[in-house]
N, C-alpha and C positions, 0 to 999 in steps of 0.2 A: 449375431455377433455379440460377444461380451467385451466391453471397453473398460479400462481403468485409467484414471488421470491422477497426476500428482503435480502440485503447484509449488514452485519456490518463489520467495520474494514478495513483492507488494500486492496491495489489494487490487491493483489494475490487473495483474496476472490472473488473480481468482475470477475476475469478471470475464476476462478473455478465454480462460480455460472453459468456463461454463457455456460460452457461446460456441466453442468448438464441439463440446460434447453434446449440446442440444441438437446440432445437426445431425448426429448419428442417431440419437434417441428418437428424433422425428421420423427416421427411416426404419425404426424397429429395433435398434440396438438396446442392449441391457447394460446398465452400468453396475459394476462390482467394485467391491473394495480393492484398493491397490495392492494389497498383500494377498489376494485371491488369483487363481489362474484366470487369464483373460486372452482374448484373441489380439487385442490391440492395447498397448500402454502408451499414453500421451504424457510426456514430461514437459511441462511449461517452465522454462528456466530463467534465472536471474544472473545478472553480471555485476552487480554492486560491489561484492566482495569476493576474495579468493575462497572464503569459506563456503559461499553459495555454490561456487563451481565445484568444490570438493563434494558437497552434498549431491550434486547432479550426477557425479560419476558413480556415487554409492547407489543411488536410486535406480540408475540404469542396470546395474548388476543385480539389484534385487528383482527387477522385472524379469530379467533373463532366467533367473533361478525358478521363478514361478511357472514359466512356460517358455522353454527353449525354442519353440516354433512361432511364438507370437511376433507381431509387428511392433517394433519399438520406434516411436517417433519422438524426436527431441526437438522442441520448437521454443521460439522466444529469444530473449536477449543474448544468452550465452551462445545460442545457435547462430545468432546474427553475426557476432563478433568473432566466434572461434570455431566455425564449422569444421575446419580441417583437423583441429584437435579432437573434437567429438568423433569424427569419422575413425579415428584410431581406437576407439573404444569397442571392444567386441561385442556384437549383438545389436548395435544400432542399425536400423534400416532406412530411416527417413530423418533428414535434418532440414527444418524449415526456419528461416529468419522471420522477423516480425512482419515483413511485407506478405509473406506467403503463408503464414500459419493458419489463417482462417480458410485456406484452400485445402486443408488436409484431407477432408472427406472426398473432395472432387479429385485430388491426386491419387488417392488409393483406388478409386473407382475408374481412373483413366488408363489409357494405353501406355502413357508416360511410365506409370508404375509397373504395369505388366512387363514391359521391356526391362526395367531397371531393377526389379525386386530381388534379384540374385546378388546385387551390389548396393552400395549405399547411394541413396538418392539425396542429392544436396541442392537446396534452393534457397539461398541466403545472400546472394551478391547484390541484390537490389536495395537501395536505401529505402526505408519505409516512407510511403508518401500517402497512401490511402488512410481513411479513417473509418473504422466500424465501431458504431455504438454497441456496447455490450454490457450485460449485467450477470451477476452470479446468481445461481439458483441452488435449490436443495435445502435452504433455510427460510422458511416463510416469514421469520420474524425480521430479518435484517438482510439487506441486499447491498452488494458493492456495484455501483453504477459508474461505468467508464464514460466520462463526458468530454475527455481531452486526451491527447496523446503527444508525445515528442516534446522537444525543448530547444530554445534558440540560444541559451545562456552559455553553454560550454564553460562551465566551472572547471578549474584546472585539475580537480581530483576526479572527475566524473565521466564515465564511459557511456552514460545513457543517451546522450544525443547521437552518438555513433550507432548505438543499438536500436533506437526508436525513431530517429530522424528528427525533422523540425516540428514545431508546434503547430497542431491542427485540431479541428474539432468539427462536429456537425453544426447546423444552425440551431437557434433557440427553438424554432418550431419542431424540427426533427427530434431534438433532445426531449422536449416536453411530451411529444407523441410517444416516445419509448418509456418515459416515466409513467404515463398513463397505462402502458402495457404492464409495467412493473406493478402498478397499483392493482391491476386486475388479478395478479397472482396471490394477493392478500398479504403482501409484505407491509409491515407497518413503519419500518425504518429503512431509509435509503442513505447510504454512504457515497457521497460524490467523490470519485476518484480520477486521478489523472497524473501525468508527470509534472505538469506545471499548470495547475487548474486555473490560476488567476489570469492566464493568457487566453482562456476560452474565447472564442468568437471573433479574435482579431482579424482573421481573413474574410469575415463576413460583415465587418463593420459593427459587430455586436460586442457585448461585454458580459463578463461573469456576473456583475451586479444585476443586469437586466435578466439574466437567466434565473438567478435565484428567486427573484420576484415572481417570476412566472411559475417556477416549480411550487412556490408556496401557495398557489391557487388550487392545487389538486387535493380535494379534501380527503380522499381515501388514504393518502400517505400522511401519517401522523407525526413522523419525525425526519428530519434531514440532519446529517453531519457533514461537515467540510473536512475531508480526510487530511489535506495538506494544502497550504497556501503560503507563497513566499511573503516575507515581511514587507517588501516594497510594493506588493500587490494587494494586500489586505487594507483597503482604504477605510477611512473613517465612516463612509456611507455604508460599506458593508457591515462594519462592526455595529454601527447604530441600528441598521435594519435587523440584524440577527437579534439584537436586544429586545425589539418589540415584535418579532416574527411570530406568526402562528405556529410554524412547525420547525424552523431552524433552531437547533440546540446551542446552549452555552457551552460549547466544546470546540476547541481550536487545536490545530497541529500546525505550528508555525516553525519551520526549520530555522536553526540557529547556525549550526555547523562549526562555529568557533566563537569564543567569547573574548577574543582579542582583535582589535582593529587591524593590527599588523597582519595577523593570519587571515582575516577575512579579505584583505587586500591581495595576499598571495593566492587565495582560493578564487579570486575574481568574482566575489559575491557583490551584490548590487545594493548593499546597505551597510551601515556601520552599527555598533553597539547602541549608540544613542537613539538611532531610529527604532531599533528593535525594542529598546525600553520603552519608548513612547508609545508604540503600538500596544504592548502589554498593559501599560498604564491606562490607556484608552478603554481597552476591554474590561478591565477590572473596575473602572469608574462606572461604566453603564451596567455591567454584569459581575458584581463582586463574587458571585458564586461560580463563575466560569472555570472549567478545566482547561488548562493550557499546556500541551506537550510540545517538546522540541526535539529535533535531531541534533546531535553533536558528534564531531569526529575527534577521536583521540590520537595524537601523535602525528599530524600532518607535517609535511616538509616545512621547516622554518619555524616550527613551534618549539622554542627553547623553554626552559623551566620557568622563567619569568612570565612568558606568554601563557603557559598553562596555569600558573598560579593566578594571573589576571583573569583567565576564563573561569576558574572555580569561584573566584570573588564576584565576578559578574552574575554568574548563575545564582550564587547565594543571594544577591542583591535584588533579583527580580522575581515576580510571582509565577514562576514556572511550577507546574503541578508534578511533573515527572519528565524524565529524559529517555530518549532512544539513543543509545550509545553505539558507535560504530568504531572499531579499531581500524585506523587507516591502512588500507592495503593497495598497493600499486595497481592501476588498471591500464590495460593496453591502450595505445594511442592518445593517452591524456597528456597535457602540457606538463603536469606534475612530474612526469618521468624525466624531464630535463632540468628540474629544479635542484638546487643545493639544499643542505641543511637536513638531510634525512635523519629521522629519530630511529635508533635502534629498536627492533621489534620488541624486545623485552621490556623497554621503557614505554612503548606504545600500550602494551597490555597492562602495565602498572597504572598508567594514567587512565586507562579504561576502567580498571577496578576502582580507583578513586572516584571516578564519575558515577559508577554504579552505586557506591555508597552515598554519595551526594544526592543522586536521584531518589533513593529510598528514603532519605531524610526529608527531602522536599515533599515526597508523596505523603508521608506521615503527617507533615504540617497541614497539607491540603485536607486529608481525611479528618484530622482533628478539628479544623475550622467548621466542618459540617456535621459533627457529631450531635445527635439529638434532633437534627432537622428532619422533616418529612418532605420527601421528594418523590416524583413519579418514576416508576420503574416499568420497563417493558420486559416481561418474563418470557424466557426462551423455553424451548420444548424439551431439551435434554434432561433426562432423569438420571442423576448421578448419585447412587447410593441413598435414593430417597430425597434428594434435594434438587431444587431448580434454582437457576441464577438469572440475573438480568441486570441491565445497566440503568442507573438514574439518568436523568437528563444531562447532567454534567459529569457523566462517565465514571461513577463509582459503582463498582460491581458488588451486588448484594446477592444473598441466597436466603432460601426459606424452604420449609418442607414442600414437596412436590404437591401441586394441585393442578390437574389436568384443565380445569375450568379457567385458570389464569394464563394458560399458554397463549402467547401472542396478544395479551391484554396489557394495558397500562393501568396500574394501581398506585396508590400512594403508599409509601413505606417509610418508616422511622429509621433512620441510620443509627446503628448502635455497633459497637466494637465486635460483638459476637456473630454479626451477620455479614460483616465485610469480608469478601474473598479477595486475595492478593492477585488472582489471575485476571488482570484487566489491562495487560498491555495490548496495544493495538496490533 
């Protein structure tokens, strides 16, 4: 069997897609490029924005054009929340929500599928409650490691708790065991992923801080990055530990979502701008060279021009290295649908444009602060027009002439303007 997979959305999805694909490969399947003919197409979906859903529809149609007789399986968050909408798209055979998607191989081999294969098989009604540790494969240099899933916060703009269920994780012992499995693949860098990583271990009486200390003891893994952690959950002890850690890197992704306290309250976020600023000050005090990225939403309900101006001024005032900008789009089942003060879409897009310009300026400031420094770079395997690329510990992407002996190796490199590449968004 030839299988092809396409992943939309977050790092968590990439880890989960790899887990699904590995089940087929272990049984003899061959993985091919998504734009090639295949017997099975797996589309792992996202529901964060309306754009992600539109991409999903396009990718389904692309698969059908490659092989009209292929099995097309749509899984993940969009499948969890909008199964009936997906069922209306011509060519879809299987729709699995987050609770069922790891059963894709078993379903295809089951009597259930043999009976239903002439119609659309839908299994997405159950709220996700189980937890599967998983990690991405195919890149020996860098692996996305899913350590947590779900969220209990129910921010007013977010559909993720409906798509992924409540917060849950494995135990520290189970997580460390899988990290050792990852280390055996030769991966040098592990990115810890989750929906709300800072809530790791709550059901087991364990903490995220205890986990990172254990992970730091695996000598074969040379680097860890924390992909995202809420401002109210990144404690001083976590920050101070990373500052002196063997393998945890000076790179943080701390969602902001809004730079106005009024809008943060409307979003039901669990912090204010003063707490956020204090966290960044702490990081920069113990790690002046740290890279700090932030998510921010443009045009949420109740964000007037004064609140947006306040947000821009706040971002200007704090040591953010760059932003991930999302133009607000209404999500099904969220509390924001009942809120007043909707911002016209044209204005949302204009604010997004302003934030992109601000992000670029912050990134240039961050780069200039490190110009001339020598920092360790983990070099990747891709050979693009005779050049190879890699990230410094603090997430500046550099390039140099391709050298096969440096692939998956960490070497010191002096940062200069001519070797910086702009392709470093997470």
